[in-house]
C-alpha positions in Angstrom: 0.0 0.0 0.0 1.2 3.5 -0.8 2.0 5.9 2.0 -1.1 7.7 3.2 -1.5 11.2 1.5 -2.6 13.6 4.2 -2.7 16.5 1.9 -5.7 15.1 0.1 -7.6 14.5 3.4 -7.0 17.9 5.0 -9.7 19.8 3.1 -12.3 17.1 4.0 -11.5 17.7 7.7 -11.2 21.5 7.8 -14.4 22.2 5.9 -16.8 20.3 8.3 -14.9 21.6 11.4 -15.4 25.2 10.1 -19.0 24.5 9.3 -19.7 23.1 12.8 -18.0 26.0 14.5 -20.0 28.6 12.7 -23.3 26.8 13.5 -22.6 26.4 17.1 -21.4 30.0 17.4 -24.7 31.1 15.9 -26.8 28.8 18.1 -24.9 29.8 21.1 -25.4 33.5 20.4 -29.2 32.9 20.0 -29.4 30.9 23.3 -27.2 33.2 25.3 -28.7 34.0 28.7 -27.9 37.7 29.4 -30.5 37.9 32.3 -31.0 36.0 35.5 -34.3 34.5 36.6 -34.9 36.9 39.6 -34.1 39.9 37.4 -36.8 38.9 34.9 -39.3 38.4 37.8 -38.4 41.8 39.2 -39.1 43.4 35.7 -42.7 42.0 35.9 -43.2 42.8 39.6 -42.1 46.4 39.1 -44.3 46.8 36.1 -41.5 47.5 33.7 -42.6 45.0 31.1 -44.4 46.5 28.1 -44.7 43.5 25.7 -44.3 39.8 26.4 -44.3 36.7 24.1 -44.0 33.4 25.9 -44.0 29.9 24.4 -45.7 27.7 26.9 -44.2 24.5 25.5 -40.5 25.4 25.1 -40.3 28.3 27.6 -38.7 30.6 25.0 -39.7 34.2 25.9 -39.1 37.6 24.4 -40.1 40.9 26.0 -39.6 44.7 25.9 -39.3 47.1 28.8 -41.0 50.5 29.1 -39.1 53.2 27.1 -36.8 50.8 25.4 -36.8 49.3 21.9 -34.4 46.5 22.8 -35.9 43.0 22.7 -34.8 40.7 25.5 -34.6 37.0 25.1 -34.9 34.5 27.9 -35.7 30.8 28.2 -37.8 30.1 31.2 -36.6 27.0 33.1 -40.1 26.1 34.5 -43.1 27.8 32.7 -45.7 27.0 35.4 -43.5 28.3 38.2 -42.7 31.4 36.3 -46.3 32.2 35.6 -47.1 31.9 39.3 -44.2 34.2 40.2 -45.0 37.0 37.7 -48.8 36.8 37.7 -49.4 38.8 40.8 -47.1 41.5 39.6 -48.8 41.7 36.2 -52.2 41.7 37.8 -51.3 44.5 40.2 -49.7 46.5 37.5 -52.7 46.2 35.2 -55.0 47.3 38.0 -52.9 50.4 38.7 -52.6 51.2 35.0 -55.9 50.2 33.4 -55.3 52.6 30.5 -52.1 50.8 29.6 -52.3 47.1 30.6 -49.5 44.7 29.8 -50.7 42.0 27.3 -49.4 38.5 28.2 -49.6 36.2 25.1 -49.6 32.6 26.3 -48.6 30.6 23.3 -49.8 27.1 23.4 -47.1 25.9 20.9 -47.5 22.6 19.2 -46.5 19.1 19.8 -43.8 19.2 17.1 -42.0 22.3 18.4 -39.3 20.2 19.9 -38.3 19.0 16.5 -37.7 22.6 15.4 -35.5 23.1 18.4 -33.2 20.2 17.5 -33.5 20.6 13.8 -30.2 22.6 13.3 -28.3 20.0 15.3 -29.9 17.2 13.4 -29.2 18.7 10.0 -25.6 19.4 11.0 -25.1 15.8 12.1 -26.6 14.4 8.9 -24.5 16.7 6.8 -21.4 15.7 8.7 -22.1 12.0 8.3 -22.7 12.4 4.5 -19.5 14.5 4.1 -17.4 11.9 6.1 -18.9 9.1 4.1 -18.0 10.7 0.8 -14.5 11.4 2.1 -13.9 7.8 3.2 -15.4 6.5 0.0 -12.9 8.5 -2.1 -10.1 7.4 0.2 -11.1 3.7 -0.3 -11.4 4.2 -4.0 -7.9 5.7 -4.3 -6.5 2.9 -2.1 -8.3 0.2 -4.1 -7.1 1.8 -7.3 -3.6 1.7 -6.2 -4.0 -1.8 -5.0 -5.6 -2.9 -8.3 -2.8 -1.3 -10.2 -0.3 -3.1 -8.0 -2.2 -6.4 -8.4 -2.6 -5.9 -12.2 0.9 -4.7 -12.9 2.0 -8.2 -13.7 -1.1 -8.8 -16.0 -0.5 -9.0 -19.7 -1.9 -6.2 -21.7 -3.7 -8.5 -24.2 -6.1 -7.5 -26.9 -8.7 -10.1 -27.9 -9.6 -10.6 -31.5 -13.3 -10.1 -30.6 -12.4 -6.6 -29.6 -11.7 -5.8 -33.3 -14.4 -4.0 -35.2 -13.8 -5.9 -38.5 -13.1 -9.6 -39.0 -10.2 -10.3 -41.3 -10.0 -13.5 -43.4 -7.7 -14.8 -46.1 -9.8 -13.1 -48.7 -8.7 -9.8 -47.4 -5.0 -10.7 -47.8 -3.7 -10.4 -51.4 -0.3 -11.1 -53.0 0.7 -13.7 -50.4 -0.6 -17.0 -51.8 2.3 -19.2 -50.6 2.2 -17.6 -47.2 -1.5 -18.2 -46.8 -1.0 -21.9 -47.9 1.5 -22.5 -45.1 -0.7 -20.9 -42.5 -3.8 -22.9 -43.7 -2.4 -25.9 -41.8 -2.7 -23.9 -38.5 -6.3 -23.1 -39.4 -7.2 -26.7 -40.1 -5.6 -27.8 -36.9 -7.5 -25.3 -34.8 -10.7 -26.4 -36.4 -10.2 -30.1 -36.1 -7.1 -31.0 -33.9 -8.2 -34.6 -33.6 -7.5 -35.2 -37.3 -3.8 -34.5 -36.7 -3.4 -36.1 -33.3 -4.8 -39.5 -34.4 -2.0 -39.8 -37.0 0.6 -38.8 -34.5 1.3 -35.4 -36.2 2.4 -32.5 -34.1 1.4 -29.1 -35.3 4.1 -26.4 -35.1 4.0 -24.7 -31.7 5.3 -21.4 -33.1 5.3 -19.7 -36.5 7.6 -16.7 -37.1 6.5 -14.3 -39.8 9.6 -12.6 -41.2 9.7 -9.8 -43.7 10.2 -6.1 -44.3 7.9 -3.6 -42.8 4.5 -3.1 -44.5 4.4 -6.5 -46.2 1.3 -7.7 -44.2 2.7 -9.9 -41.4 0.2 -8.6 -38.8 -2.7 -8.8 -41.4 -1.8 -12.5 -42.0 -1.9 -13.3 -38.3 -5.3 -11.6 -38.0 -6.5 -13.5 -41.0 -5.5 -16.8 -39.3 -7.6 -15.9 -36.3 -10.5 -14.9 -38.5 -10.4 -18.1 -40.6 -10.1 -20.4 -37.6 -12.6 -18.5 -35.5 -10.4 -19.2 -32.5 -9.6 -17.0 -29.5 -6.8 -14.7 -30.6 -4.6 -12.9 -28.1 -2.6 -10.1 -29.5 0.2 -8.3 -27.7 3.3 -6.2 -28.7 6.8 -7.2 -27.7 7.3 -3.9 -26.0 4.3 -4.5 -23.7 6.2 -7.1 -21.7 9.2 -5.0 -20.6 8.9 -2.4 -17.8 11.4 -0.7 -15.6 10.5 -3.0 -12.7 12.3 -6.3 -12.6 10.2 -9.4 -13.0 7.1 -7.7 -14.5 7.9 -9.0 -18.1 8.2 -12.6 -17.0 5.0 -12.2 -14.9 3.1 -10.9 -18.0 4.4 -13.8 -20.1 3.0 -16.3 -17.6 -0.3 -14.5 -17.4 -0.6 -14.4 -21.2 -0.1 -18.1 -21.6 -2.4 -18.8 -18.6 -5.2 -16.9 -20.3 -4.6 -18.6 -23.7 -4.6 -22.1 -22.1 -8.1 -21.4 -20.6 -9.5 -20.9 -24.1 -7.5 -23.5 -26.0 -7.2 -24.1 -28.9 -6.1 -20.5 -29.2 -3.6 -18.2 -30.9 -1.1 -15.9 -29.3 0.3 -13.2 -31.6 3.4 -11.3 -30.5 4.1 -8.3 -32.8 7.7 -7.0 -33.0 9.1 -9.9 -31.0 12.6 -8.6 -31.4 11.8 -6.2 -28.6 12.1 -9.1 -26.1 13.7 -11.8 -28.3 17.1 -10.3 -28.9 20.2 -12.4 -28.6 21.0 -13.1 -24.9 24.3 -12.0 -23.6 24.4 -9.0 -25.9 23.4 -6.5 -23.2 25.8 -4.4 -21.2 24.1 -5.5 -17.9 24.9 -9.2 -18.1 22.4 -12.0 -17.7 20.2 -10.3 -15.1 18.7 -7.9 -17.6 14.9 -7.6 -17.4 14.6 -8.2 -21.1 16.5 -11.5 -20.8 14.3 -12.7 -17.9 11.3 -12.0 -20.0 12.8 -14.0 -22.9 13.7 -16.9 -20.6 10.1 -17.1 -19.4 8.9 -17.0 -23.0 11.2 -19.9 -23.9 10.0 -22.0 -21.0 6.3 -21.3 -21.7 6.7 -22.3 -25.4 8.6 -25.5 -24.8 9.4 -26.3 -21.2 8.3 -28.8 -18.6 4.7 -27.6 -18.6 2.2 -28.8 -21.2 1.4 -26.3 -23.8 -0.9 -28.2 -26.2 -3.5 -26.3 -28.2 -1.8 -22.9 -28.0 -0.1 -21.7 -31.2 2.3 -18.7 -31.0 2.6 -16.5 -34.1 5.2 -13.8 -34.0 6.3 -11.1 -36.4 9.6 -9.4 -36.9 11.6 -7.6 -39.6 14.9 -8.3 -37.7 15.3 -12.1 -37.6 19.1 -11.8 -37.6 19.1 -10.5 -34.0 16.8 -13.1 -32.5 18.1 -15.5 -29.9 18.9 -19.0 -31.5 16.9 -20.7 -28.7 13.7 -19.1 -30.1 14.3 -20.5 -33.5 14.9 -24.1 -32.6 12.2 -26.9 -33.3 9.7 -27.0 -30.5 9.4 -23.2 -30.3 9.4 -21.2 -33.5 9.9 -24.3 -35.6 8.4 -22.8 -38.8 9.4 -19.5 -40.4 7.3 -17.9 -43.1 9.0 -15.3 -45.2 6.6 -12.5 -46.2 8.6 -10.6 -48.9 7.9 -7.9 -51.3 5.0 -8.8 -53.7 5.6 -9.4 -57.4 3.7 -7.8 -60.2 0.8 -10.3 -59.9 0.7 -9.8 -56.1 0.8 -6.0 -56.4 -2.1 -6.1 -58.8 -4.2 -8.2 -56.5 -3.4 -5.9 -53.6 -4.5 -2.9 -55.6 -7.7 -4.6 -56.5 -8.4 -5.2 -52.8 -7.8 -1.6 -51.8 -9.7 -0.3 -54.9 -13.0 -2.0 -54.0 -14.6 1.0 -52.4 -12.9 3.6 -54.6 -14.5 4.8 -57.9 -11.8 4.5 -60.7 -11.9 6.2 -64.0 -11.8 4.1 -67.2 -8.2 5.2 -67.9 -6.9 3.6 -64.7 -5.0 0.4 -65.4 -4.2 -1.5 -62.2 -1.8 -3.8 -64.1 0.1 -0.9 -65.4 0.3 0.6 -61.9 1.5 -2.7 -60.5 4.2 -2.9 -63.2 5.5 0.6 -62.3 5.6 0.1 -58.5 8.4 -2.3 -58.2 9.6 -2.5 -54.6 6.3 -1.3 -53.1 4.8 -3.2 -50.2 1.1 -3.7 -49.5 1.1 -0.8 -47.1 2.8 1.4 -49.8 0.1 0.4 -52.3 -2.7 1.1 -49.9 -1.2 4.5 -49.2 -0.8 5.2 -52.9 -4.5 4.7 -53.6 -5.5 6.7 -50.6 -3.3 9.6 -51.6 -4.8 9.4 -55.1 -8.3 9.5 -53.7 -7.4 12.5 -51.6 -6.1 14.3 -54.6 -9.2 13.5 -56.7 -11.5 14.8 -53.8 -9.4 17.9 -53.6 -9.8 18.5 -57.3 -13.6 18.0 -57.1 -13.5 14.9 -59.4 -16.1 12.1 -59.5 -13.5 9.4 -59.8 -9.8 8.7 -59.5 -8.0 9.1 -62.8 -4.5 8.1 -63.9 -3.2 11.7 -63.3 -4.0 11.3 -59.6 -2.3 7.9 -59.5 0.9 9.3 -61.1 0.9 12.3 -58.8 0.4 10.1 -55.8 3.2 7.8 -56.9 5.7 10.6 -57.0 4.3 11.9 -53.7 4.8 8.6 -52.0 8.3 8.0 -53.5 9.8 11.5 -53.4 7.5 13.7 -51.3 5.1 16.6 -51.7 5.8 19.4 -54.1 6.9 22.7 -52.6 5.7 25.1 -55.2 5.8 28.1 -52.8 9.6 27.8 -52.4 11.3 30.6 -54.3 14.3 29.4 -56.4 16.8 31.7 -58.1 17.4 31.4 -61.8 21.0 30.2 -61.1 19.8 27.4 -58.7 17.1 26.5 -61.2 19.7 26.1 -63.9 22.1 24.1 -61.8 19.2 21.7 -60.8 18.1 21.4 -64.5 21.6 20.4 -65.7 22.1 18.1 -62.7 18.9 16.1 -63.4 19.5 16.1 -67.1 22.9 14.6 -66.4 21.3 11.7 -64.5 18.7 11.1 -67.3 21.1 11.3 -70.2 23.7 9.0 -68.5 21.0 6.4 -67.8 19.7 6.7 -71.4 23.0 5.5 -72.9 23.6 2.7 -70.3 22.5 -0.8 -71.2 21.4 -1.9 -67.8 19.4 1.0 -66.7 15.6 1.4 -66.4 13.8 3.9 -68.7 13.3 7.4 -67.4 9.7 8.2 -66.8 9.7 11.6 -65.1 12.2 14.5 -64.6 11.4 17.4 -62.4 13.2 20.4 -61.0 10.3 21.3 -58.6 11.5 20.7 -55.0 9.9 17.7 -53.4 10.7 16.7 -49.8 14.4 17.2 -49.2 15.3 17.1 -52.9 15.7 20.1 -55.1 14.8 17.9 -58.1 14.5 14.3 -59.1 14.7 11.8 -61.9 12.3 8.9 -61.7 12.9 5.5 -63.3 10.4 2.8 -63.9 11.7 -0.8 -63.7 10.4 -2.9 -66.6 10.4 -6.1 -64.6 11.2 -7.5 -61.2 14.8 -8.6 -60.8 15.6 -11.4 -58.3 19.4 -10.9 -58.7 21.5 -7.8 -59.1 24.3 -8.2 -61.6 27.7 -6.6 -61.3 27.2 -4.8 -64.6 23.9 -3.4 -63.4 25.5 -2.1 -60.2 28.3 -0.4 -62.1 25.8 1.3 -64.4 23.9 2.4 -61.3 27.0 4.2 -60.0 27.6 5.8 -63.4 24.0 7.1 -63.4 24.3 8.4 -59.8 27.4 10.4 -60.7 25.9 11.8 -63.9 24.5 14.8 -62.0 27.9 15.8 -60.5 29.6 15.3 -63.9 27.1 17.6 -65.6 27.7 20.3 -63.1 31.5 20.0 -63.6 31.2 20.1 -67.5 28.7 23.0 -67.7 29.7 25.3 -64.8 33.3 24.2 -64.2 32.2 24.0 -60.6 30.4 21.6 -58.3 27.6 22.0 -55.7 26.3 20.2 -52.7 23.4 18.8 -54.6 25.2 15.5 -55.3 25.8 14.6 -51.7 23.2 11.9 -51.6 24.2 10.6 -55.0 27.9 10.3 -53.9 26.8 8.6 -50.6 24.7 6.0 -52.4 27.4 5.4 -55.1 30.1 4.9 -52.4 27.9 2.5 -50.4 27.1 0.4 -53.5 30.8 0.2 -54.5 31.8 -0.8 -50.9 29.1 -3.5 -50.8 30.4 -4.9 -54.1 33.8 -5.3 -52.5 33.1 -6.3 -48.9 29.8 -8.2 -49.2 29.4 -9.6 -52.7 33.0 -10.5 -53.5 33.1 -8.6 -56.8 36.8 -7.5 -56.5 39.3 -9.1 -58.9 42.2 -8.3 -56.5 40.6 -9.7 -53.3 38.4 -12.4 -54.9 35.1 -13.8 -53.6 35.7 -13.0 -49.9 33.3 -11.2 -47.5 35.0 -8.7 -45.2 33.3 -7.7 -41.9 30.8 -9.3 -39.5 27.9 -9.3 -41.9 26.0 -7.1 -39.5 27.1 -3.6 -39.4 24.6 -2.4 -36.8 25.7 -2.3 -33.2 22.8 -3.4 -31.0 22.9 -3.9 -27.3 26.6 -4.3 -27.2 26.8 -7.4 -29.4 29.3 -5.7 -31.7 30.5 -3.2 -29.1 33.9 -4.7 -28.8 33.9 -6.3 -32.2 37.2 -6.3 -34.0 37.3 -6.4 -37.8 38.4 -9.7 -39.3 40.9 -8.3 -41.8 44.2 -6.6 -41.6 45.2 -3.0 -42.3 46.7 -4.0 -45.6 43.3 -5.5 -46.7 41.5 -2.4 -45.6 43.8 -0.3 -47.7 43.1 -2.6 -50.7 39.4 -2.3 -50.1 39.6 1.5 -50.1 41.6 1.3 -53.4 39.1 -0.9 -55.0 36.2 1.3 -54.0 38.1 4.4 -55.3 38.8 2.6 -58.6 35.1 1.7 -59.1 34.0 5.3 -58.4 36.7 6.9 -60.6 35.9 4.6 -63.5 32.2 5.3 -63.2 32.9 9.1 -63.1 35.0 8.9 -66.2 32.4 6.9 -68.0 29.7 9.4 -67.1 32.0 12.2 -68.2 32.5 10.5 -71.6 28.8 10.0 -72.2 27.8 13.6 -71.3 30.7 15.1 -73.3 29.8 13.2 -76.4 26.1 14.2 -76.1 26.5 17.7 -74.7 24.0 19.0 -77.2 21.3 16.8 -75.8 22.3 17.8 -72.3 21.6 21.5 -73.3 18.3 20.6 -75.0 16.9 18.6 -72.0 18.1 21.2 -69.5 16.5 24.1 -71.4 13.2 22.2 -71.6 13.4 21.6 -67.9 14.0 25.2 -67.2 11.0 26.1 -69.4 8.5 23.4 -68.3 9.9 22.4 -64.9 8.6 18.8 -65.5 9.2 16.3 -68.3 7.4 13.0 -68.7 8.6 9.8 -70.5 7.2 10.8 -74.0 8.7 14.3 -73.8 12.1 12.9 -72.8 12.1 10.3 -75.6 11.1 13.0 -78.1 13.9 15.4 -76.9 16.5 12.6 -77.1 15.4 11.5 -80.6 14.3 14.6 -82.4 15.6 17.4 -80.2 12.1 18.9 -79.8 9.1 18.4 -77.6 6.3 16.3 -79.0 3.4 18.3 -80.6 0.2 17.7 -78.7 -2.9 18.1 -81.0 -5.3 20.6 -79.6 -8.8 19.2 -79.0 -12.0 20.9 -80.0 -13.9 22.3 -77.0 -17.0 20.3 -78.0 -14.9 17.1 -78.2 -13.5 17.7 -74.7 -16.9 18.4 -73.3 -18.3 15.2 -74.9 -15.4 13.1 -73.5 -16.0 14.7 -70.0 -19.7 13.9 -70.1 -19.0 10.3 -71.3 -16.4 9.8 -68.6 -18.8 11.1 -65.9 -21.5 8.8 -67.1 -19.2 5.7 -67.1 -18.0 6.6 -63.5 -21.6 7.0 -62.3 -22.6 3.6 -63.8 -19.6 1.9 -62.3 -20.3 3.5 -58.9 -24.0 2.3 -59.0 -22.9 -1.2 -59.9 -20.4 -1.3 -57.1 -23.0 0.0 -54.6 -25.5 -2.6 -55.7 -22.9 -5.4 -55.4 -22.0 -4.2 -51.9 -25.7 -4.1 -50.9 -26.2 -7.6 -52.2 -23.2 -8.9 -50.4 -24.4 -7.3 -47.1 -27.9 -8.8 -47.5 -26.4 -12.2 -48.2 -24.3 -11.9 -45.1 -27.3 -10.9 -43.0 -29.3 -13.8 -44.4 -26.5 -16.2 -43.6 
């Protein structure tokens, strides 16, 4: 129990005390006896009393004396005795003064008058009791709250699947056919575990979903729970660890205890690398809170206790830092790699996210999928959402290809900053820089075609050149990597040729080119001098002290050779870019001037400038034709929207009937 907080209680004590004091002071003042009994009797005997008011029941009396306006108050101790004592004096006085007799009003009172006499004290007592009850109730609530917090501190912060507003199934997961097939076994086991047990089969106790961020690992886990209709306990890896030692292990025990009550059930741990990192890597030794949590997790998954009917699904994008004990059979004995979707997968993902979005007839999802190489499912969902926002902003009835292209550049590069004022000199430098990238890539065999060039600032970039891969590449060839470096250095070379000076605009290009060249030598063994040898630990990131004292596994002489090889690759690429741009300097001027004039160039315009030296002529459309096309497009969009709405209504009705 926490230490009692007197500061909170003091106001509850002072307020009633002050209230009682004021009441009693007032009551005492009203009941104060300024006169004595014999003095009052003498007033009557001497005929000094002018007015009298006596309550026969309570004895309360008020009277006035001759020649005074002051009202005297007195409580008669015995009413009958007092009447006998003063009656003679009053009678004698009235006989002597018949013209001005004293009126003695005998009040009979009522039987309830005693209630009114004790009513102030009664109300005060009731108010005090109510006030103290409220005070102690709040004290008990605060104490119980603290006790509950202390008692629940070791409880796992679990989110049940039935807490979700929308149920997810495999139909909602696109572009991951093989992954869904592997997870289907878990669903079948949860639905009919006896079919597996009678054949002696043991279902995997744990499934580790591995893949880059945004590829749908969490969505797959939710789909498993939705398909199996089994209790689904979801928790994040960071929810286990607290600053207090032992809390994480307690929460692990509580999590598995709750799951066992509802077995067969599923436990999903998102970002398990928060607690599953390699043991012994911390600076605090083996008594680290995170390691105790991991130890308890290992025991719960495959220890002395029975853990049948509970399947653990975990997700991470850092499998390289997980403890080996987590990955052995009996724990996470199956790993499902959720990678980047291919063209077919991207098209299916786009179809899922485009269900409730009206698309114009010019939108080709297959084309979008082909031009979004390297996009994850989250990226594609964000792409369509940004396109929908742009269409709504432009007051359109449907999403057109223009919004898709603009949203693609917004997702990849960033939002345009049209308000930024750029000097003519900076504009010219940026134009030649981007033209250098584009023309270098145009004359390289292993480069993707240029689809967009812009000198309008976006994000942190003053300009950009966008390439569209024609196909997904499973392997990166050495020739392709060398051409990438040439293309990256094309902007710096163009600045040197045209202005005989260089700017800071190529800093990111140089960094990426150097990183690519160093990886070719140290990771991929692409050096003729050093041969197919990998240099370094293979994990450049220092985490939790694992590589804190790591020594490189090659000598100073080898390090010098690595630097020479990297320098050779960069210099050769620079010379190649210089040769390309020098031979085609006319085209460099043409593209740069077009950029300065238009600020943006698309694929068709760039191809026309490179082949004919002029921008393509766009035929002007008649106003009537444009109006007719607009009306036709609007009618098609409305028809498609109505069809989608009817299909959704039918689906909803079928679901209700089912």
